[in-house]
Residue frames as a rotation matrix with the C-alpha (Angstrom) as fourth column:
UNK 1
-0.597 0.535 0.598 13.25
0.378 0.845 -0.379 -10.82
-0.707 0.000 -0.707 -11.91
UNK 2
-0.905 0.316 0.284 11.13
0.217 -0.231 0.948 -10.61
0.366 0.920 0.141 -15.07
UNK 3
-0.694 0.667 0.272 7.82
-0.720 -0.629 -0.295 -8.75
-0.026 -0.400 0.916 -14.53
UNK 4
0.189 0.839 -0.511 5.55
-0.791 0.438 0.426 -11.51
0.582 0.324 0.746 -15.85
UNK 5
-0.235 -0.364 -0.901 7.48
0.222 0.882 -0.415 -14.18
0.946 -0.298 -0.126 -13.96
UNK 6
-0.989 -0.146 0.017 7.11
0.030 -0.313 -0.949 -12.18
0.144 -0.938 0.314 -10.76
UNK 7
-0.402 0.913 0.072 3.41
-0.905 -0.408 0.123 -11.56
0.142 -0.016 0.990 -11.44
UNK 8
0.238 0.481 -0.844 2.73
-0.399 0.840 0.366 -15.28
0.885 0.250 0.392 -11.88
UNK 9
-0.549 -0.527 -0.649 4.75
0.383 0.532 -0.755 -16.18
0.743 -0.663 -0.090 -8.79
UNK 10
-0.937 0.223 0.271 2.90
-0.351 -0.613 -0.708 -13.63
0.009 -0.758 0.652 -6.67
UNK 11
-0.046 0.981 -0.190 -0.47
-0.925 0.030 0.378 -14.92
0.377 0.193 0.906 -7.91
UNK 12
0.029 -0.019 -0.999 0.51
0.039 0.999 -0.018 -18.48
0.999 -0.038 0.030 -7.01
UNK 13
-0.889 -0.400 -0.224 1.43
0.252 -0.017 -0.968 -17.34
0.383 -0.916 0.116 -3.51
UNK 14
-0.692 0.684 0.233 -1.90
-0.719 -0.622 -0.310 -15.56
-0.067 -0.382 0.922 -3.10
UNK 15
0.093 0.759 -0.645 -3.85
-0.728 0.494 0.476 -18.55
0.679 0.425 0.598 -4.44
UNK 16
-0.481 -0.304 -0.822 -2.38
0.326 0.809 -0.489 -20.66
0.814 -0.503 -0.290 -1.63
UNK 17
0.259 0.773 0.579 -5.28
-0.256 -0.523 0.813 -19.95
0.931 -0.359 0.062 0.71
UNK 18
-0.768 -0.431 -0.475 -4.97
0.377 0.295 -0.878 -19.71
0.518 -0.853 -0.064 4.47
UNK 19
0.316 0.917 -0.245 -7.44
0.738 -0.074 0.671 -19.16
0.597 -0.393 -0.700 7.30
UNK 20
-0.424 -0.549 -0.721 -5.15
0.871 -0.464 -0.159 -16.62
-0.247 -0.695 0.675 8.94
UNK 21
0.568 0.630 -0.530 -6.30
0.515 -0.774 -0.367 -13.02
-0.642 -0.064 -0.764 9.22
UNK 22
0.865 -0.371 -0.339 -3.19
-0.497 -0.730 -0.470 -11.62
-0.073 0.575 -0.815 7.54
UNK 23
0.635 -0.770 0.053 0.29
0.766 0.621 -0.165 -12.45
0.094 0.146 0.985 6.35
UNK 24
0.861 -0.496 -0.114 3.30
-0.453 -0.849 0.273 -10.44
-0.232 -0.183 -0.955 7.52
UNK 25
0.745 -0.658 0.109 6.59
0.633 0.645 -0.429 -11.15
0.213 0.388 0.897 5.74
UNK 26
0.570 -0.632 -0.526 9.82
0.167 -0.537 0.827 -9.86
-0.805 -0.559 -0.200 7.18
UNK 27
0.709 -0.366 0.603 12.37
0.654 0.019 -0.757 -8.26
0.265 0.931 0.253 4.93
UNK 28
-0.309 -0.906 -0.290 15.23
0.930 -0.351 0.105 -5.83
-0.197 -0.237 0.951 4.56
UNK 29
-0.627 -0.013 0.779 15.18
0.391 -0.870 0.300 -2.05
0.674 0.492 0.551 4.46
UNK 30
-0.886 0.210 -0.414 13.18
0.292 -0.440 -0.849 0.58
-0.360 -0.873 0.328 6.30
UNK 31
-0.571 0.731 -0.373 10.12
-0.821 -0.521 0.235 0.75
-0.022 0.440 0.898 4.00
UNK 32
-0.811 0.386 0.439 7.11
0.213 0.894 -0.394 -1.52
-0.545 -0.227 -0.808 4.54
UNK 33
-0.747 0.614 -0.254 4.21
-0.516 -0.297 0.803 -2.01
0.418 0.731 0.539 2.10
UNK 34
-0.783 0.557 0.279 0.72
-0.059 0.379 -0.923 -2.75
-0.620 -0.739 -0.264 3.41
UNK 35
-0.743 0.615 -0.265 -2.51
-0.331 0.006 0.944 -4.05
0.582 0.789 0.199 1.84
UNK 36
-0.873 0.385 0.299 -5.32
-0.234 0.207 -0.950 -4.09
-0.428 -0.899 -0.091 4.44
UNK 37
0.120 0.977 -0.176 -8.09
-0.646 -0.058 -0.761 -4.36
-0.754 0.205 0.624 1.83
UNK 38
-0.735 -0.495 -0.463 -6.63
-0.671 0.431 0.603 -7.14
-0.099 0.754 -0.649 -0.31
UNK 39
-0.802 0.578 -0.151 -9.72
0.532 0.806 0.260 -9.22
0.272 0.129 -0.954 0.53
UNK 40
0.054 0.916 0.397 -13.35
0.255 -0.397 0.882 -8.31
0.965 0.054 -0.255 1.22
UNK 41
-0.959 -0.280 -0.042 -14.02
0.121 -0.270 -0.955 -6.41
0.256 -0.921 0.293 4.43
UNK 42
0.078 0.979 -0.190 -17.06
0.851 0.034 0.524 -5.88
0.519 -0.203 -0.830 6.63
UNK 43
-0.935 -0.348 0.071 -17.64
0.279 -0.843 -0.460 -2.28
0.220 -0.411 0.885 7.64
UNK 44
-0.701 0.705 0.112 -20.65
-0.628 -0.535 -0.565 -1.24
-0.338 -0.466 0.818 9.72
UNK 45
-0.078 0.685 0.725 -22.34
-0.160 0.709 -0.687 -4.53
-0.984 -0.170 0.054 8.84
UNK 46
0.861 0.389 -0.327 -21.85
-0.346 -0.021 -0.938 -4.17
-0.372 0.921 0.117 5.08
UNK 47
0.341 -0.737 0.584 -19.48
0.664 0.629 0.406 -6.11
-0.666 0.249 0.703 2.85
UNK 48
0.603 -0.259 -0.754 -17.02
-0.540 -0.829 -0.147 -3.98
-0.587 0.496 -0.640 0.91
UNK 49
0.978 -0.151 -0.147 -15.30
-0.039 0.557 -0.829 -5.20
0.207 0.817 0.539 -2.22
UNK 50
0.492 -0.870 0.006 -11.76
0.593 0.341 0.730 -6.53
-0.637 -0.355 0.684 -2.14
UNK 51
0.778 -0.423 -0.464 -8.83
-0.601 -0.716 -0.354 -4.62
-0.183 0.555 -0.812 -3.65
UNK 52
0.887 -0.316 0.337 -6.89
0.261 0.944 0.201 -7.68
-0.382 -0.090 0.920 -4.86
UNK 53
0.649 -0.681 0.340 -4.23
0.320 -0.161 -0.934 -5.87
0.690 0.714 0.113 -6.88
UNK 54
0.518 -0.458 0.722 -2.86
-0.744 -0.658 0.116 -4.35
0.422 -0.597 -0.682 -3.67
UNK 55
0.659 -0.255 0.707 -2.03
-0.375 0.704 0.603 -7.77
-0.652 -0.663 0.369 -2.23
UNK 56
0.825 -0.331 0.459 -0.54
0.562 0.577 -0.593 -8.86
-0.068 0.746 0.662 -5.55
UNK 57
0.612 -0.596 0.520 1.68
-0.105 -0.713 -0.693 -5.78
0.784 0.370 -0.498 -5.70
UNK 58
0.575 -0.384 0.722 2.86
-0.812 -0.156 0.563 -6.33
-0.104 -0.910 -0.401 -2.13
UNK 59
0.712 -0.286 0.642 3.90
0.113 0.948 0.298 -9.90
-0.693 -0.140 0.707 -2.92
UNK 60
0.770 -0.430 0.472 5.68
0.540 0.045 -0.840 -8.80
0.340 0.902 0.266 -6.10
UNK 61
0.570 -0.554 0.608 7.61
-0.530 -0.812 -0.244 -6.12
0.629 -0.183 -0.756 -4.23
UNK 62
0.573 -0.340 0.746 8.60
-0.645 0.374 0.666 -8.62
-0.506 -0.863 -0.005 -1.55
UNK 63
0.835 -0.224 0.502 9.68
0.402 0.872 -0.279 -11.17
-0.376 0.435 0.818 -4.18
UNK 64
0.599 -0.580 0.553 11.97
0.538 -0.220 -0.814 -8.75
0.593 0.785 0.180 -5.98
UNK 65
0.209 -0.497 0.842 13.08
-0.358 -0.841 -0.407 -6.28
0.910 -0.216 -0.354 -3.31
UNK 66
-0.217 -0.172 -0.961 12.84
0.685 0.675 -0.276 -8.45
0.696 -0.718 -0.028 -0.18
UNK 67
-0.717 0.094 0.690 11.09
-0.419 -0.850 -0.319 -5.54
0.557 -0.518 0.649 1.55
UNK 68
-0.900 0.434 -0.030 8.74
0.272 0.509 -0.817 -6.27
-0.339 -0.744 -0.576 4.47
UNK 69
-0.642 0.766 0.009 5.03
-0.390 -0.337 0.857 -6.49
0.660 0.547 0.515 3.65
UNK 70
-0.820 0.538 0.195 1.74
0.088 0.455 -0.886 -7.13
-0.566 -0.709 -0.421 5.36
UNK 71
-0.716 0.628 -0.305 -1.47
-0.546 -0.230 0.806 -8.05
0.436 0.743 0.507 3.55
UNK 72
-0.173 0.774 0.609 -4.94
-0.785 0.265 -0.560 -9.17
-0.594 -0.575 0.562 4.62
UNK 73
-0.890 -0.207 -0.406 -5.73
-0.421 0.716 0.557 -12.73
0.175 0.667 -0.724 3.52
UNK 74
-0.600 0.738 -0.308 -9.10
0.710 0.669 0.221 -13.50
0.369 -0.086 -0.925 5.15
UNK 75
-0.374 0.602 0.705 -12.28
-0.432 -0.786 0.442 -11.58
0.821 -0.139 0.554 5.88
UNK 76
-0.664 0.126 -0.737 -13.00
0.640 0.605 -0.473 -12.21
0.387 -0.786 -0.483 9.56
UNK 77
0.416 0.908 0.054 -15.90
0.820 -0.400 0.408 -9.72
0.392 -0.125 -0.911 9.63
UNK 78
0.287 -0.419 -0.861 -13.42
0.592 -0.630 0.503 -6.90
-0.753 -0.654 0.067 10.16
UNK 79
0.813 -0.176 0.555 -11.89
0.390 -0.544 -0.743 -3.91
0.433 0.821 -0.373 8.41
UNK 80
0.204 -0.848 -0.489 -8.23
0.969 0.105 0.223 -3.34
-0.138 -0.519 0.843 9.25
UNK 81
-0.722 -0.462 0.514 -8.40
0.581 -0.809 0.088 0.19
0.376 0.362 0.853 7.85
UNK 82
-0.201 0.759 0.619 -11.44
-0.204 -0.650 0.732 1.27
0.958 0.021 0.286 9.88
UNK 83
0.606 0.546 -0.578 -12.08
0.383 0.437 0.814 -0.69
0.697 -0.715 0.055 13.08
UNK 84
0.711 -0.309 0.631 -10.88
-0.628 -0.683 0.373 0.84
0.316 -0.662 -0.680 16.38
UNK 85
0.145 -0.655 0.741 -9.11
-0.617 0.525 0.585 -2.43
-0.773 -0.543 -0.328 17.26
UNK 86
0.828 0.075 -0.555 -7.31
-0.532 0.415 -0.738 -4.47
0.175 0.907 0.383 14.60
UNK 87
0.664 -0.620 0.418 -4.95
0.201 0.686 0.700 -7.45
-0.720 -0.381 0.580 14.88
UNK 88
0.570 -0.414 0.710 -3.56
0.784 0.017 -0.620 -6.40
0.245 0.910 0.334 11.49
UNK 89
0.593 -0.317 0.740 -2.57
-0.156 -0.947 -0.281 -2.94
0.790 0.051 -0.611 12.70
UNK 90
0.847 -0.284 0.450 -1.29
-0.459 0.037 0.888 -4.26
-0.269 -0.958 -0.099 16.03
UNK 91
0.595 -0.638 0.489 1.06
0.597 0.758 0.262 -6.68
-0.538 0.136 0.832 14.28
UNK 92
0.516 -0.362 0.776 2.13
0.631 -0.452 -0.631 -4.01
0.579 0.815 -0.005 11.81
UNK 93
0.719 -0.202 0.665 2.92
-0.418 -0.890 0.181 -1.48
0.556 -0.408 -0.724 14.52
UNK 94
0.806 -0.462 0.369 4.85
-0.132 0.468 0.874 -4.06
-0.576 -0.753 0.316 16.55
UNK 95
0.482 -0.636 0.603 6.96
0.859 0.480 -0.180 -4.88
-0.175 0.604 0.778 13.50
UNK 96
0.617 -0.210 0.759 7.56
0.241 -0.867 -0.436 -1.18
0.749 0.452 -0.484 12.82
UNK 97
0.816 -0.260 0.516 8.82
-0.569 -0.514 0.642 -0.58
0.099 -0.818 -0.567 16.34
UNK 98
0.683 -0.519 0.513 11.02
-0.004 0.700 0.714 -3.69
-0.730 -0.490 0.476 16.49
UNK 99
0.259 -0.557 0.789 12.60
0.883 0.468 0.041 -3.24
-0.392 0.686 0.613 13.06
UNK 100
-0.340 -0.473 -0.813 13.22
0.256 -0.878 0.404 0.50
-0.905 -0.071 0.420 12.82
UNK 101
-0.127 0.409 0.904 10.81
0.992 0.032 0.124 0.98
0.022 0.912 -0.410 9.91
UNK 102
-0.780 -0.257 -0.571 10.82
0.317 -0.949 -0.005 4.61
-0.540 -0.185 0.821 8.76
UNK 103
-0.586 0.605 -0.538 7.97
-0.791 -0.572 0.218 4.61
-0.176 0.553 0.814 6.22
UNK 104
-0.503 0.550 0.667 4.78
0.358 0.835 -0.418 2.59
-0.787 0.029 -0.616 5.75
UNK 105
-0.803 0.282 -0.525 3.23
-0.594 -0.438 0.675 2.71
-0.039 0.854 0.519 2.27
UNK 106
-0.475 0.738 0.479 -0.40
0.054 0.568 -0.821 1.62
-0.878 -0.364 -0.310 2.53
UNK 107
-0.986 -0.005 -0.168 -1.85
-0.168 -0.032 0.985 0.50
-0.010 0.999 0.030 -0.82
UNK 108
-0.247 0.962 0.113 -5.49
0.117 0.145 -0.983 0.83
-0.962 -0.230 -0.148 -1.88
UNK 109
-0.779 0.102 0.619 -7.64
0.627 0.086 0.774 0.79
0.026 0.991 -0.131 -5.01
UNK 110
-0.671 0.588 -0.451 -10.02
-0.443 -0.806 -0.392 3.50
-0.594 -0.064 0.802 -6.18
UNK 111
0.124 0.818 0.562 -13.36
0.330 0.501 -0.800 2.65
-0.936 0.285 -0.208 -7.77
UNK 112
-0.480 -0.366 0.798 -13.40
0.831 0.101 0.546 2.72
-0.280 0.925 0.256 -11.57
UNK 113
0.490 0.736 0.466 -15.89
0.837 -0.547 -0.017 5.62
0.242 0.399 -0.885 -11.67
UNK 114
0.522 -0.383 -0.762 -13.31
0.325 -0.737 0.592 7.95
-0.789 -0.557 -0.260 -10.14
UNK 115
0.983 -0.166 0.083 -11.61
0.007 -0.418 -0.909 10.32
0.185 0.893 -0.409 -12.57
UNK 116
0.379 -0.892 0.247 -8.33
-0.922 -0.341 0.185 10.47
-0.080 -0.298 -0.951 -10.65
UNK 117
0.532 -0.275 -0.801 -5.84
-0.252 0.851 -0.460 7.69
0.808 0.447 0.384 -11.40
UNK 118
-0.171 -0.639 -0.750 -3.60
0.722 0.437 -0.537 8.02
0.671 -0.633 0.387 -8.33
UNK 119
0.684 0.365 0.632 -4.35
-0.192 -0.746 0.638 9.66
0.704 -0.558 -0.440 -4.99
UNK 120
-0.378 -0.851 -0.364 -1.52
0.383 0.214 -0.899 10.26
0.843 -0.479 0.245 -2.54
UNK 121
0.694 0.718 0.063 -3.02
0.183 -0.260 0.948 10.43
0.697 -0.646 -0.312 0.95
UNK 122
-0.398 -0.908 0.130 -0.83
0.184 -0.218 -0.958 12.38
0.899 -0.358 0.254 3.34
UNK 123
0.037 0.484 -0.874 -3.42
0.994 0.071 0.081 12.92
0.101 -0.872 -0.478 6.08
UNK 124
0.870 0.211 0.445 -3.30
0.265 -0.962 -0.062 16.57
0.415 0.172 -0.894 5.05
UNK 125
0.183 -0.959 0.217 0.45
-0.173 -0.249 -0.953 16.47
0.968 0.137 -0.211 5.65
UNK 126
0.482 -0.013 0.876 0.10
-0.876 -0.036 0.481 15.06
0.025 -0.999 -0.029 9.15
UNK 127
0.853 -0.144 0.502 1.01
0.029 0.973 0.230 11.45
-0.521 -0.182 0.834 8.39
UNK 128
0.224 -0.782 0.581 3.50
0.974 0.201 -0.104 12.44
-0.036 0.589 0.807 5.68
UNK 129
0.858 0.069 -0.509 5.08
0.189 -0.964 0.188 15.75
-0.478 -0.257 -0.840 6.62
UNK 130
-0.182 -0.982 -0.050 8.40
0.133 -0.075 0.988 15.16
-0.974 0.173 0.144 4.87
UNK 131
0.612 0.508 -0.606 7.89
-0.435 -0.424 -0.794 16.92
-0.661 0.749 -0.039 1.53
UNK 132
-0.327 -0.796 -0.510 10.97
-0.917 0.137 0.373 15.27
-0.227 0.590 -0.775 0.01
UNK 133
-0.778 0.137 0.614 9.36
0.090 0.990 -0.106 11.84
-0.622 -0.027 -0.782 0.37
UNK 134
0.290 0.957 -0.025 6.15
0.202 -0.087 -0.975 13.16
-0.935 0.278 -0.219 -1.17
UNK 135
0.360 -0.201 -0.911 8.04
-0.791 -0.583 -0.184 14.70
-0.494 0.787 -0.369 -4.08
UNK 136
-0.723 -0.688 -0.062 9.80
-0.634 0.626 0.454 11.41
-0.274 0.368 -0.889 -4.78
UNK 137
-0.453 0.668 0.590 6.49
0.392 0.744 -0.542 9.54
-0.801 -0.014 -0.598 -4.80
UNK 138
0.534 0.672 -0.513 4.95
-0.119 -0.541 -0.832 12.12
-0.837 0.506 -0.209 -7.14
UNK 139
-0.074 -0.657 -0.751 7.93
-0.929 -0.229 0.292 11.88
-0.364 0.719 -0.593 -9.48
UNK 140
-0.831 -0.303 0.466 7.78
-0.204 0.946 0.252 8.08
-0.517 0.114 -0.848 -9.58
UNK 141
-0.099 0.885 0.455 4.11
0.571 0.425 -0.702 7.97
-0.815 0.190 -0.548 -10.58
UNK 142
0.536 0.257 -0.804 4.36
-0.374 -0.781 -0.500 10.95
-0.757 0.569 -0.322 -12.94
UNK 143
-0.424 -0.831 -0.362 7.20
-0.740 0.088 0.666 9.29
-0.522 0.550 -0.652 -14.82
UNK 144
-0.803 0.143 0.578 5.02
0.282 0.946 0.158 6.29
-0.524 0.290 -0.800 -15.67
UNK 145
-0.833 0.482 -0.272 2.31
-0.543 -0.613 0.575 8.52
0.110 0.626 0.772 -17.18
UNK 146
-0.851 0.514 -0.104 -0.51
0.524 0.822 -0.223 6.65
-0.029 -0.244 -0.969 -15.46
UNK 147
0.036 0.885 0.464 -2.90
0.666 -0.367 0.649 9.60
0.745 0.286 -0.603 -15.52
UNK 148
0.241 0.148 0.959 -4.07
-0.303 -0.928 0.219 12.31
0.922 -0.343 -0.179 -13.16
UNK 149
-0.321 -0.416 -0.851 -2.53
0.747 0.441 -0.498 12.43
0.583 -0.795 0.169 -9.67
UNK 150
0.351 0.456 0.818 -4.05
-0.209 -0.813 0.543 14.23
0.913 -0.362 -0.190 -6.70
UNK 151
-0.785 -0.587 -0.198 -2.97
0.128 0.159 -0.979 14.78
0.606 -0.794 -0.049 -3.12
UNK 152
-0.928 0.368 -0.057 -5.50
0.060 -0.003 -0.998 13.98
-0.368 -0.930 -0.019 -0.36
UNK 153
-0.063 0.941 -0.333 -8.43
-0.763 -0.260 -0.591 13.91
-0.643 0.217 0.735 -2.82
UNK 154
0.157 0.934 0.320 -10.66
-0.346 -0.252 0.904 11.98
0.925 -0.253 0.283 -2.69
UNK 155
0.883 0.156 -0.443 -9.03
0.301 0.535 0.790 10.24
0.360 -0.831 0.425 0.31
UNK 156
0.413 -0.741 0.530 -6.47
-0.670 -0.641 -0.374 11.71
0.617 -0.201 -0.761 2.71
UNK 157
0.102 -0.347 -0.932 -6.09
0.396 0.874 -0.281 8.71
0.913 -0.340 0.227 5.04
UNK 158
-0.518 -0.347 0.782 -6.59
-0.397 -0.712 -0.579 11.02
0.758 -0.610 0.231 8.00
UNK 159
0.601 0.792 0.109 -9.22
-0.503 0.269 0.821 9.01
0.621 -0.548 0.560 9.93
UNK 160
0.178 -0.644 0.744 -7.54
-0.983 -0.079 0.166 7.90
-0.048 -0.761 -0.647 13.16
UNK 161
0.251 -0.039 0.967 -8.02
-0.342 0.931 0.127 4.17
-0.905 -0.363 0.221 12.50
UNK 162
0.920 -0.145 -0.363 -6.74
-0.322 0.247 -0.914 4.05
0.222 0.958 0.181 8.96
UNK 163
0.655 -0.743 -0.138 -3.45
0.755 0.650 0.088 2.19
0.025 -0.162 0.986 8.71
UNK 164
-0.008 -0.717 0.697 -1.60
0.572 -0.575 -0.585 5.35
0.820 0.394 0.415 7.69
UNK 165
0.255 0.165 0.953 -2.88
-0.492 -0.826 0.275 7.47
0.832 -0.539 -0.129 10.59
UNK 166
0.982 0.182 0.051 -2.67
-0.140 0.520 0.843 4.70
0.127 -0.835 0.536 13.16
UNK 167
0.510 -0.852 -0.114 0.94
0.845 0.522 -0.119 3.82
0.162 -0.036 0.986 12.41
UNK 168
-0.129 -0.542 0.830 1.94
0.290 -0.821 -0.491 7.49
0.948 0.178 0.263 12.31
UNK 169
0.422 0.402 0.813 0.19
-0.572 -0.578 0.582 8.31
0.703 -0.711 -0.014 15.59
UNK 170
0.978 0.089 0.186 1.30
-0.202 0.601 0.773 5.21
-0.044 -0.794 0.606 17.48
UNK 171
0.567 -0.811 0.142 4.81
0.800 0.584 0.138 4.76
-0.195 0.035 0.980 16.09
UNK 172
0.566 -0.301 -0.767 5.78
0.002 -0.931 0.366 8.33
-0.824 -0.209 -0.526 15.22
UNK 173
-0.541 -0.759 0.363 6.97
0.381 0.163 0.910 7.57
-0.750 0.630 0.201 11.69
UNK 174
-0.551 0.303 -0.777 6.12
-0.745 -0.599 0.295 8.82
-0.376 0.742 0.556 8.21
UNK 175
-0.511 0.448 0.734 3.26
0.441 0.869 -0.223 7.03
-0.738 0.210 -0.642 6.46
UNK 176
-0.646 0.302 -0.701 1.37
-0.684 -0.636 0.357 7.44
-0.338 0.710 0.617 3.22
UNK 177
-0.011 0.732 0.681 -1.79
0.186 0.671 -0.718 6.01
-0.982 0.119 -0.144 1.71
UNK 178
-0.783 -0.262 -0.564 -1.57
-0.494 -0.290 0.820 5.44
-0.379 0.920 0.098 -2.06
UNK 179
0.129 0.907 0.401 -4.89
0.008 0.403 -0.915 4.89
-0.992 0.121 0.045 -3.85
UNK 180
-0.853 -0.446 -0.271 -4.71
-0.298 -0.011 0.955 3.61
-0.428 0.895 -0.123 -7.43
UNK 181
-0.007 0.924 -0.382 -7.67
-0.945 -0.130 -0.299 3.52
-0.326 0.359 0.875 -9.80
UNK 182
0.036 0.093 0.995 -8.87
-0.130 0.988 -0.087 -0.04
-0.991 -0.126 0.048 -10.43
UNK 183
0.934 0.269 -0.233 -8.94
-0.240 -0.007 -0.971 0.71
-0.263 0.963 0.059 -14.16
UNK 184
0.187 -0.956 -0.226 -5.16
-0.980 -0.167 -0.106 0.38
0.063 0.242 -0.968 -14.01
UNK 185
-0.635 -0.445 0.631 -5.58
-0.597 0.801 -0.035 -3.29
-0.490 -0.399 -0.775 -13.04
UNK 186
0.163 0.787 0.595 -8.46
0.065 0.593 -0.802 -4.42
-0.984 0.170 0.045 -15.28
UNK 187
-0.696 -0.604 0.388 -7.49
0.386 0.142 0.912 -5.38
-0.605 0.785 0.134 -18.86
UNK 188
0.035 0.800 0.599 -10.88
0.995 0.029 -0.097 -4.30
-0.095 0.600 -0.794 -20.24
UNK 189
0.817 0.239 -0.525 -10.03
0.280 -0.960 0.000 -0.64
-0.504 -0.147 -0.851 -19.57
UNK 190
0.746 -0.537 0.392 -7.79
0.310 -0.241 -0.920 1.37
0.589 0.808 -0.014 -21.86
UNK 191
0.540 -0.534 0.650 -5.91
-0.742 -0.667 0.068 2.67
0.397 -0.519 -0.757 -18.79
UNK 192
0.995 -0.091 0.029 -4.79
0.066 0.874 0.482 -0.86
-0.069 -0.478 0.876 -17.88
UNK 193
0.363 -0.930 0.063 -1.12
-0.285 -0.175 -0.942 -0.71
0.887 0.324 -0.329 -16.83
UNK 194
1.000 0.011 -0.028 -0.28
0.022 0.365 0.931 -2.88
0.021 -0.931 0.364 -13.84
UNK 195
0.320 -0.947 0.024 3.34
0.927 0.307 -0.213 -2.99
0.195 0.090 0.977 -14.98
UNK 196
-0.089 -0.313 0.946 3.50
0.220 -0.932 -0.287 0.80
0.971 0.183 0.152 -14.93
UNK 197
0.742 0.410 0.530 2.10
-0.429 -0.318 0.846 0.86
0.515 -0.855 -0.060 -11.39
UNK 198
0.873 -0.443 -0.203 4.63
0.480 0.709 0.517 -1.74
-0.086 -0.549 0.831 -10.29
UNK 199
0.019 -0.897 0.442 7.48
0.822 -0.237 -0.517 0.24
0.569 0.373 0.733 -11.82
UNK 200
0.183 0.121 0.976 6.29
-0.212 -0.964 0.160 3.38
0.960 -0.237 -0.151 -10.03
UNK 201
0.952 0.206 0.226 6.23
-0.262 0.172 0.949 1.59
0.157 -0.963 0.218 -6.67
UNK 202
0.569 -0.818 -0.085 9.70
0.823 0.567 0.039 0.16
0.016 -0.093 0.996 -7.26
UNK 203
-0.090 -0.579 0.810 10.98
0.474 -0.741 -0.476 3.62
0.876 0.341 0.341 -8.12
UNK 204
0.608 0.383 0.695 9.41
-0.423 -0.584 0.693 4.94
0.672 -0.715 -0.193 -4.92
UNK 205
0.965 -0.221 -0.144 11.19
0.253 0.626 0.738 2.25
-0.073 -0.748 0.660 -2.94
UNK 206
0.220 -0.962 0.164 14.64
0.955 0.177 -0.239 2.82
0.200 0.209 0.957 -4.42
UNK 207
-0.034 -0.205 0.978 14.39
0.256 -0.948 -0.190 6.61
0.966 0.244 0.085 -4.40
UNK 208
0.688 0.364 0.628 13.18
-0.475 -0.429 0.768 6.86
0.549 -0.827 -0.122 -0.80
UNK 209
0.860 -0.460 -0.221 15.60
0.507 0.722 0.472 4.17
-0.058 -0.517 0.854 0.34
UNK 210
-0.041 -0.902 0.429 18.44
0.835 -0.267 -0.481 6.28
0.549 0.338 0.764 -1.09
UNK 211
0.165 0.202 0.965 17.00
-0.175 -0.957 0.230 9.37
0.971 -0.207 -0.122 0.59
UNK 212
0.978 0.187 0.091 16.98
-0.130 0.204 0.970 7.65
0.163 -0.961 0.224 3.96
UNK 213
0.481 -0.871 -0.098 20.61
0.876 0.483 0.002 6.69
0.046 -0.087 0.995 3.37
UNK 214
-0.161 -0.515 0.842 21.46
0.491 -0.782 -0.384 10.29
0.856 0.352 0.379 2.62
UNK 215
0.385 0.453 0.804 19.73
-0.393 -0.707 0.588 11.42
0.835 -0.542 -0.094 5.81
UNK 216
0.690 -0.121 -0.714 21.58
0.572 0.696 0.434 9.07
0.444 -0.708 0.549 8.19
């Protein structure tokens, strides 16, 4: 599918508003992409900004790869990546268990004032202990020349109620939190390269999918 065609299709899907808390779309393969902050959240009584590109990327990946995804679609005064109890995480973990998912890739956006372009959160190698998976993710993003990449800085995804930690602890699978600088998604910035980010995520999917096949 052409990139721009997929981008427009995904945006149309997202613009079709719903009052549901989240959307979970089934798919093929053992890798699931997640976007718990695709809409505004409420954390400790304060509203936190949405990370809309994460939901868009999830829909694009589902459109082209038919991989399973879950994305937040409504702010119900909750934060699926922080609250001790979350319907989003409960549904995600149920799907993981029932469908033999081996890796959850949780997508987030970094604030534009951050110097790092991509942060790979491994939970200090607790959530993502398989170094081969990490190396394949690093290669995919490095190849697109998106800018500086760091591991676990500024965010490791180690807090017990983040999606990455929760799914690892409760389901016993590999998980990773990928934070991407919002400058990559805003045309006014010279770093703007949403297509490069999408290509990197697709490369991650294919490379890790092949790795899982090799490990069977």
